[in-house]
C-alpha positions as CSV (number, residue, x, y, z in Angstrom):
1,X,-30.8,-5.4,19.5
2,X,-28.3,-5.2,16.6
3,X,-25.2,-3.3,17.6
4,X,-23.7,-0.9,15.1
5,X,-20.0,-1.2,14.4
6,X,-17.9,1.6,12.9
7,X,-14.5,0.6,11.5
8,X,-11.4,2.9,11.1
9,X,-8.6,1.4,9.0
10,X,-5.3,3.2,9.1
11,X,-1.9,2.8,7.4
12,X,-1.1,0.8,4.3
13,X,-3.2,-1.1,1.8
14,X,-2.0,-4.4,3.3
15,X,-3.6,-3.3,6.6
16,X,-6.7,-2.4,4.6
17,X,-7.1,-6.0,3.3
18,X,-7.1,-7.2,6.9
19,X,-9.8,-4.6,7.7
20,X,-11.9,-5.8,4.8
21,X,-11.8,-9.4,6.0
22,X,-12.8,-8.3,9.5
23,X,-15.7,-6.3,8.1
24,X,-16.9,-9.3,6.2
25,X,-16.7,-11.6,9.3
26,X,-18.6,-9.0,11.4
27,X,-21.3,-8.5,8.9
28,X,-21.7,-12.3,8.4
29,X,-22.1,-12.6,12.2
30,X,-25.0,-10.2,12.1
31,X,-23.5,-6.9,13.1
32,X,-24.6,-3.7,11.4
33,X,-21.8,-1.7,9.8
34,X,-21.9,2.1,9.8
35,X,-19.4,4.8,8.7
36,X,-20.2,7.4,11.4
37,X,-18.2,6.7,14.5
38,X,-20.3,9.2,16.6
39,X,-23.3,6.9,16.1
40,X,-21.5,3.6,16.6
41,X,-22.1,1.2,19.6
42,X,-18.7,-0.4,18.8
43,X,-15.6,1.2,17.3
44,X,-12.8,-0.9,15.8
45,X,-9.5,0.9,14.9
46,X,-7.1,-1.1,12.8
47,X,-3.8,0.7,13.5
48,X,-0.5,1.4,11.9
49,X,2.9,2.2,13.5
50,X,5.4,1.9,10.7
51,X,6.9,5.4,11.2
52,X,6.4,8.1,13.8
53,X,3.7,9.9,11.8
54,X,1.7,6.7,11.6
55,X,2.0,6.1,15.3
56,X,0.7,9.6,16.0
57,X,-2.2,9.2,13.7
58,X,-3.2,5.9,15.4
59,X,-2.9,7.4,18.8
60,X,-5.1,10.4,17.8
61,X,-7.8,8.1,16.4
62,X,-7.8,5.9,19.6
63,X,-8.1,9.0,21.8
64,X,-10.9,10.5,19.7
65,X,-12.8,7.2,19.9
66,X,-12.2,7.1,23.7
67,X,-14.0,10.4,23.8
68,X,-17.0,8.9,22.1
69,X,-17.0,6.2,24.7
70,X,-16.8,8.7,27.6
71,X,-19.3,11.2,26.2
72,X,-21.0,9.6,23.3
73,X,-22.8,6.5,22.0
74,X,-19.8,4.1,22.0
75,X,-19.9,1.3,24.4
76,X,-17.0,-0.8,23.2
77,X,-13.6,0.3,21.8
78,X,-11.3,-2.3,20.1
79,X,-7.8,-1.7,18.8
80,X,-6.3,-4.0,16.3
81,X,-3.3,-4.1,13.9
82,X,0.3,-3.1,14.0
83,X,0.2,-0.7,17.0
84,X,-1.8,-3.2,19.0
85,X,0.9,-5.8,18.3
86,X,3.8,-3.6,19.1
87,X,2.4,-1.5,22.1
88,X,-0.3,-3.7,23.7
89,X,0.8,-3.1,27.3
90,X,1.1,0.7,26.8
91,X,-2.3,0.9,25.2
92,X,-4.1,-1.1,27.8
93,X,-2.4,0.8,30.7
94,X,-2.6,4.3,29.4
95,X,-5.9,4.2,27.6
96,X,-8.4,2.5,29.9
97,X,-11.3,3.1,27.6
98,X,-9.9,0.4,25.3
99,X,-11.9,-2.8,25.9
100,X,-10.1,-5.2,23.6
101,X,-6.8,-5.4,21.8
102,X,-6.0,-7.7,18.8
103,X,-2.7,-8.6,17.3
104,X,-1.8,-8.7,13.6
105,X,-2.3,-12.5,13.3
106,X,-5.5,-12.7,15.3
107,X,-7.8,-10.4,13.2
108,X,-9.8,-13.4,11.9
109,X,-11.0,-13.9,15.5
110,X,-12.6,-10.4,15.6
111,X,-16.2,-11.8,16.0
112,X,-15.2,-13.7,19.1
113,X,-13.4,-10.7,20.5
114,X,-16.5,-8.5,20.0
115,X,-18.8,-11.0,21.6
116,X,-16.5,-11.3,24.7
117,X,-16.2,-7.5,25.0
118,X,-20.0,-7.2,24.9
119,X,-20.1,-9.5,27.9
120,X,-18.0,-6.9,29.8
121,X,-14.6,-8.8,29.5
122,X,-11.3,-7.1,28.8
123,X,-10.0,-9.0,25.9
124,X,-6.4,-9.6,24.6
125,X,-6.2,-11.8,21.5
126,X,-2.7,-12.5,20.2
127,X,-1.1,-15.4,18.3
128,X,2.4,-16.3,17.2
129,X,3.3,-13.6,14.6
130,X,4.8,-16.4,12.5
131,X,1.6,-18.5,12.5
132,X,0.4,-20.1,9.3
133,X,-1.6,-17.6,7.2
134,X,-5.4,-17.5,7.3
135,X,-6.7,-18.3,3.9
136,X,-9.9,-16.3,4.4
137,X,-10.7,-14.8,1.0
138,X,-14.1,-13.2,1.4
139,X,-14.0,-9.5,2.1
140,X,-16.1,-6.4,2.0
141,X,-14.4,-4.1,-0.4
142,X,-13.9,-0.6,1.0
143,X,-12.2,0.6,-2.2
144,X,-14.2,2.0,-5.1
145,X,-15.4,-1.5,-6.0
146,X,-13.8,-1.7,-9.5
147,X,-10.3,-2.0,-8.0
148,X,-9.1,-4.0,-5.1
149,X,-5.9,-5.2,-3.4
150,X,-4.6,-8.7,-3.2
151,X,-2.3,-9.5,-0.3
152,X,-0.2,-12.4,-1.4
153,X,2.0,-12.9,1.6
154,X,2.6,-11.7,5.2
155,X,5.8,-10.7,7.0
156,X,9.3,-10.0,5.7
157,X,12.7,-11.6,5.7
158,X,14.7,-8.6,4.4
159,X,15.9,-7.4,7.8
160,X,16.4,-3.7,6.7
161,X,17.9,-2.0,9.7
162,X,15.3,0.8,9.9
163,X,12.2,-1.4,9.7
164,X,10.1,-2.8,12.5
165,X,7.8,-4.9,10.3
166,X,9.4,-8.3,11.0
167,X,8.8,-7.8,14.7
168,X,5.2,-6.9,14.1
169,X,4.3,-9.1,11.1
170,X,6.7,-12.0,11.4
171,X,8.8,-13.8,8.9
172,X,7.8,-14.1,5.2
173,X,4.8,-16.4,4.7
174,X,3.1,-16.9,1.3
175,X,-0.5,-17.8,0.6
176,X,-1.2,-20.7,-1.7
177,X,-1.7,-20.0,-5.4
178,X,-5.1,-21.8,-5.2
179,X,-6.4,-19.6,-2.4
180,X,-5.3,-16.4,-4.2
181,X,-7.0,-17.5,-7.5
182,X,-10.1,-18.2,-5.5
183,X,-10.0,-14.8,-3.9
184,X,-9.4,-12.9,-7.2
185,X,-12.4,-14.7,-8.8
186,X,-14.4,-13.6,-5.8
187,X,-13.3,-10.0,-6.2
188,X,-13.9,-10.0,-10.0
189,X,-17.4,-11.4,-9.4
190,X,-18.0,-8.3,-7.3
191,X,-16.9,-6.0,-10.1
192,X,-13.1,-5.6,-9.6
193,X,-11.4,-4.8,-12.9
194,X,-8.0,-3.6,-11.6
195,X,-6.1,-5.9,-9.2
196,X,-3.3,-4.4,-7.2
197,X,-0.9,-7.0,-5.8
198,X,0.7,-6.1,-2.4
199,X,2.8,-7.6,0.3
200,X,5.8,-6.5,2.3
201,X,7.8,-7.9,-0.6
202,X,5.9,-9.2,-3.6
203,X,8.9,-10.5,-5.4
204,X,9.7,-13.2,-2.9
205,X,6.3,-14.8,-3.3
206,X,6.3,-18.6,-3.0
207,X,9.9,-19.0,-1.7
208,X,8.8,-20.3,1.6
209,X,5.8,-22.4,0.4
210,X,7.2,-23.8,-2.8
211,X,11.0,-23.5,-2.4
212,X,11.2,-21.1,-5.3
213,X,9.9,-17.6,-6.3
214,X,6.6,-18.1,-8.0
215,X,5.4,-14.6,-8.6
216,X,5.7,-15.0,-12.4
217,X,3.6,-18.2,-12.2
218,X,1.0,-16.5,-10.1
219,X,0.8,-13.6,-12.5
220,X,0.3,-15.9,-15.5
221,X,-2.6,-17.7,-13.7
222,X,-4.2,-14.4,-12.8
223,X,-4.0,-13.2,-16.4
224,X,-6.3,-16.1,-17.3
225,X,-9.2,-14.7,-15.3
226,X,-11.4,-13.3,-18.1
227,X,-13.0,-10.2,-16.6
228,X,-9.8,-8.9,-15.0
229,X,-8.5,-5.9,-17.0
230,X,-5.5,-4.6,-15.2
231,X,-3.0,-6.2,-12.8
232,X,-0.6,-3.8,-11.0
233,X,2.5,-4.8,-9.0
234,X,3.5,-2.9,-5.8
235,X,6.4,-3.4,-3.3
236,X,8.8,-5.3,-5.6
237,X,12.4,-5.4,-4.2
238,X,15.1,-4.7,-6.8
239,X,17.4,-7.5,-5.8
240,X,14.6,-10.0,-6.3
241,X,13.4,-8.9,-9.7
242,X,14.3,-11.7,-12.1
243,X,14.6,-11.8,-15.9
244,X,11.6,-14.2,-15.7
245,X,9.5,-11.6,-13.9
246,X,10.5,-8.9,-16.4
247,X,9.5,-11.1,-19.3
248,X,6.1,-11.9,-17.8
249,X,5.4,-8.2,-17.3
250,X,6.6,-7.4,-20.8
251,X,4.5,-10.1,-22.5
252,X,1.2,-10.4,-20.6
253,X,-1.2,-7.7,-21.7
254,X,-3.2,-7.5,-18.5
255,X,-0.1,-6.6,-16.4
256,X,0.3,-2.9,-16.3
257,X,3.8,-1.7,-17.4
258,X,4.2,-0.2,-14.0
259,X,6.6,-1.3,-11.3
260,X,6.8,0.0,-7.7
261,X,10.3,-0.7,-6.6
262,X,11.4,0.9,-3.3
263,X,15.2,1.4,-3.4
264,X,15.5,3.8,-0.3
265,X,18.9,5.2,-1.3
266,X,21.5,5.1,-4.0
267,X,24.8,5.4,-2.1
268,X,26.5,2.1,-1.4
269,X,27.6,3.0,2.1
270,X,24.1,4.1,3.1
271,X,22.6,1.0,1.4
272,X,24.9,-1.2,3.4
273,X,24.0,0.5,6.7
274,X,20.4,0.1,5.8
275,X,20.9,-3.7,5.3
276,X,19.9,-3.5,1.7
277,X,21.3,-6.1,-0.7
278,X,21.5,-3.9,-3.9
279,X,24.3,-1.6,-4.8
280,X,24.1,1.6,-6.9
281,X,25.6,-0.3,-9.8
282,X,23.0,-3.1,-9.5
283,X,20.2,-0.6,-9.5
284,X,21.5,1.1,-12.6
285,X,21.8,-2.2,-14.4
286,X,18.3,-3.2,-13.4
287,X,16.6,0.1,-14.3
288,X,18.3,0.1,-17.7
289,X,17.3,-3.5,-18.3
290,X,13.6,-2.8,-17.4
291,X,13.5,0.2,-19.7
292,X,15.1,-1.6,-22.5
293,X,12.8,-4.6,-22.4
294,X,9.6,-2.5,-21.5
295,X,10.2,0.9,-23.1
296,X,6.9,2.4,-21.8
297,X,7.4,1.1,-18.2
298,X,6.5,3.5,-15.4
299,X,9.0,3.1,-12.6
300,X,8.0,4.2,-9.1
301,X,10.3,4.3,-6.1
302,X,10.7,5.6,-2.6
303,X,13.7,7.1,-0.9
304,X,14.7,7.9,2.7
305,X,16.6,11.0,3.6
306,X,18.6,11.6,6.7
307,X,19.4,8.0,7.5
308,X,21.9,7.8,10.4
309,X,25.3,9.0,9.3
310,X,24.1,10.3,5.9
311,X,26.9,12.7,4.9
312,X,26.5,15.7,2.6
313,X,28.4,13.6,0.0
314,X,26.1,10.7,0.4
315,X,23.1,12.9,0.0
316,X,24.7,14.5,-3.1
317,X,25.0,11.0,-4.5
318,X,21.2,10.5,-4.0
319,X,20.5,13.8,-5.8
320,X,22.7,12.8,-8.7
321,X,21.0,9.4,-8.9
322,X,17.5,10.9,-9.0
323,X,18.6,13.5,-11.6
324,X,20.2,10.8,-13.8
325,X,17.6,7.9,-13.4
326,X,14.6,10.2,-13.8
327,X,12.0,7.9,-12.1
328,X,8.5,8.4,-13.4
329,X,7.1,8.4,-9.8
330,X,9.0,9.0,-6.6
331,X,8.1,9.4,-2.9
332,X,10.4,10.5,-0.1
333,X,10.3,9.8,3.6
334,X,12.5,11.6,6.2
335,X,14.1,8.8,8.2
336,X,12.0,7.8,11.3
337,X,13.9,6.5,14.3
338,X,12.1,3.4,15.4
339,X,12.8,1.8,18.7
340,X,13.9,-1.8,18.6
341,X,15.6,-1.4,15.2
342,X,19.4,-1.6,14.6
343,X,19.3,1.9,12.9
344,X,17.9,3.5,16.0
345,X,21.2,2.6,17.9
346,X,23.4,3.9,15.1
347,X,25.7,6.9,15.8
348,X,25.3,10.2,14.0
349,X,21.5,10.5,14.0
350,X,20.6,13.3,11.7
351,X,18.5,16.3,13.1
352,X,14.9,16.5,11.9
353,X,15.5,19.9,10.3
354,X,18.2,18.4,8.0
355,X,16.2,15.3,7.3
356,X,13.2,17.3,6.2
357,X,15.3,19.8,4.3
358,X,16.9,17.0,2.3
359,X,13.5,15.5,1.7
360,X,12.2,18.8,0.3
361,X,15.1,19.1,-2.0
362,X,14.5,15.6,-3.6
363,X,10.8,16.3,-3.9
364,X,11.5,19.6,-5.7
365,X,13.8,17.8,-8.1
366,X,11.2,15.1,-8.7
367,X,8.5,17.7,-9.4
368,X,10.5,19.1,-12.3
369,X,11.2,15.6,-13.6
370,X,7.5,14.7,-13.4
371,X,6.6,17.9,-15.2
372,X,9.1,17.1,-18.0
373,X,7.8,13.5,-18.4
374,X,4.2,14.6,-18.3
375,X,4.7,16.8,-21.4
376,X,5.8,13.7,-23.4
377,X,2.2,12.5,-23.3
378,X,0.6,15.6,-24.8
379,X,-1.0,14.6,-28.2
380,X,-1.0,10.9,-27.3
381,X,-4.1,8.7,-26.8
382,X,-4.2,6.8,-23.6
383,X,-6.6,4.3,-22.0
384,X,-8.0,5.8,-18.8
385,X,-9.9,4.1,-16.0
386,X,-12.7,6.4,-14.8
387,X,-12.6,7.0,-11.1
388,X,-15.5,9.5,-10.8
389,X,-16.9,12.9,-11.9
390,X,-16.1,16.3,-10.5
391,X,-19.3,17.7,-9.0
392,X,-20.9,20.5,-11.0
393,X,-18.6,20.1,-14.0
394,X,-18.4,18.1,-17.2
395,X,-15.1,16.7,-16.1
396,X,-14.3,13.2,-15.0
397,X,-11.1,12.1,-13.2
398,X,-9.4,8.8,-14.0
399,X,-6.1,7.0,-14.2
400,X,-3.8,5.5,-16.8
401,X,-1.7,2.4,-16.4
402,X,0.9,4.7,-15.0
403,X,-1.2,5.7,-12.0
404,X,-1.8,3.6,-8.9
405,X,-4.8,4.8,-6.8
406,X,-4.2,7.3,-4.0
407,X,-0.5,7.7,-4.6
408,X,0.0,8.8,-8.3
409,X,-1.5,11.3,-10.6
410,X,-4.8,11.7,-12.3
411,X,-6.2,12.3,-15.8
412,X,-8.9,15.0,-16.0
413,X,-11.3,14.1,-18.8
414,X,-13.5,16.8,-20.4
415,X,-16.7,15.3,-21.8
416,X,-20.5,15.9,-21.8
417,X,-21.1,12.1,-22.0
418,X,-22.0,10.1,-19.0
419,X,-19.7,7.4,-17.7
420,X,-19.7,5.1,-14.7
421,X,-16.8,4.7,-12.3
422,X,-14.8,1.7,-13.4
423,X,-15.3,2.2,-17.2
424,X,-12.3,2.3,-19.5
425,X,-12.2,5.1,-22.1
426,X,-9.8,6.4,-24.7
427,X,-8.5,9.9,-24.0
428,X,-6.4,12.2,-26.1
429,X,-4.1,14.2,-23.8
430,X,-4.2,17.9,-24.5
431,X,-2.4,19.4,-21.5
432,X,0.2,18.3,-18.9
433,X,0.6,19.5,-15.3
434,X,3.4,18.4,-12.9
435,X,1.7,15.2,-11.9
436,X,-1.7,15.2,-13.7
437,X,-2.8,15.2,-17.3
438,X,-5.8,16.7,-19.0
439,X,-7.6,15.3,-22.1
440,X,-10.8,14.7,-24.0
441,X,-12.7,11.6,-25.0
442,X,-12.0,10.6,-28.6
443,X,-13.4,7.1,-28.8
444,X,-15.4,5.9,-25.8
445,X,-15.8,2.3,-25.0
446,X,-16.3,0.2,-21.9
447,X,-15.1,-3.3,-21.3
């Protein structure tokens, strides 16, 4: 009898790539994959625990799956990923319904884990978190099919004081350029047109493997792949953005003029406590340089409010920076106190009410900035990647080069014509909302 497996992937897009590899390996081994957990014989949960909210979401999903095992169809419950790596003892002791637990570097052994669990064994599969990377490139895409993520490295060496990632994912390890090119060709053959490059820090790519940063070289090689239309860069660290990288983004047509650059704060005292290498002055110079060389660049960043010891003056510094720099896209996290990090032991921890209040202030400021910037596109013609159609309406939703999937805005396109998801069309923008744009087809084409 073929057993059905349902897979729940939580957390970031980097975790999603691991899930897609596991799905491929399980399907190749003959297991049947289904989306409905209530009908599954086996449930696999790939967890996240980056911040408190992510931990709570992971725990909720594990407990829900445990109920399926006690009262439903589920026979085997497997927990993988970051929470499994960080809290393996607690999970096994407090949730006895869990049959197997798999660390962050052992996901490629998922088939063996499932087979052992079927035999009634309690399985723990963990490897050294600094182990050489698995070069498995075949995956089952769980994204829309016309876009996909490429994880170019694992782990992190930045040692930010608030972050647990190095303890869960290990030190920085790059994949080889050859394996990445092979994977992208595989993805493109499946229909991927937009490639989104991810890692804990994409800008350090190659430093461990080749002795130098080779992200610019990798990007140039990826641009040679004929049927690839867009390449988007996420998780670039400001202190590692070189003139060479800026030049490649500026000159290669396939690379979106979009840069996700988490800065976390703008005040030098807070940045130092965070263990960040940039200063406020460095950030201003870099942002101005990017905008001067790439005038239409879309800059996205993230900030943390309520970091331990953040004074009213330091928060005012952040507000002024946001107001002056006018980022195109901006997200805010209230600081999450994570055990085992240096920041968790710092004095003057900020109350949750104040952290959340400061977060709301920054988001309100950014909402006005986004509304102001959106108006600049009214009357302009933009290339839009179609994501899908709104049911019952002659309206499609899509994205411009300025919009990463699931985190940025949308373009709503009015048309009576029929389009497929993944097509590129020319849209004249007629209206602007805070985060989204509205427009009409003026010259349709697909590439």
